[in-house]
N, C-alpha and C positions, 0 to 999 in steps of 0.2 A: 646289584649285579657286580660280580667280582671277575675281572678279566685278567688273564695272564699275558700281559703285554710288557715288553721291555720298555723302560724309559728311553726315549729317543730325543736327541738334541739335533737342532738344525744348524748348530755352529759349524763353521768350516775351519780347518787347520790353517794357520798362517802360511802364506806362500813366500818362500825365499828361493824360488826356482832360479836356476842359472839363466842369465840373459842369453838369447840365441841370436843368430843372424836375422831371424824373422822379427825380432823386437826392434822397432824403429823409433827414432827421435821424434818427439811430438812437435819440435820446432822446425826441423829441416828434412826429416825423413831418412837421415843417415842411420847406420847401425847404432843402436842404443847400448851404452855401457854403464848407465846410471839409472836406477829406479828409485823414485821418491814417493813414499806413501805419505799422503798429506794428513795433517791433524784433523782436517775437516772431512776426510774420507776421499777415496779415489787415489789414483796414482798418476805420476807423470814419468815419461821416459826421455832421456837425453843422451845425445852423442857426447863424446869427451869434450869437444869444443864448447858446446852449449852448457855442459855441466860446469866447466871452468868459468864461463862467462856469467852464469847465473847462480853459481855455487853458494855464495854468501846468503842470498835471499832464500834459496831453496832450503838451506839448513834451518832458517828461521821458521819456516812453515811446515817442516817435515816432522812426521811422527817416527819414520824409519827411512834410512838411506841405504840402499844396496849398491855398492860401488865396485865395478869390475874394470875400471880404467887401467888397472895394472896389466891387463892382458895386452895392452898396446905397447908396452915397453919392449924394446929390441933386446934380444939375447946378447950377452957380453961376447966380445970377439973371442974366438977360439972355443967357445962352449958349444955343446951339441944342443940342437933344438928338439 
């Protein structure tokens, strides 16, 4: 039996989606600015405070780190936002 079916993969594309206001810190519930994809699978989200507090340990267990804490920097005086 010869079928004309395309080879299909169930693999999904890696997600590097921008963090939104709906993404919440797994520690305290504040807005998340750091996504850590773990070597063992799964992911954790952290606010900037908890990202700094646990940053060293997180980087030890991370497969990938998506850091958007730069969004919290205040614009320089006299610059347009």
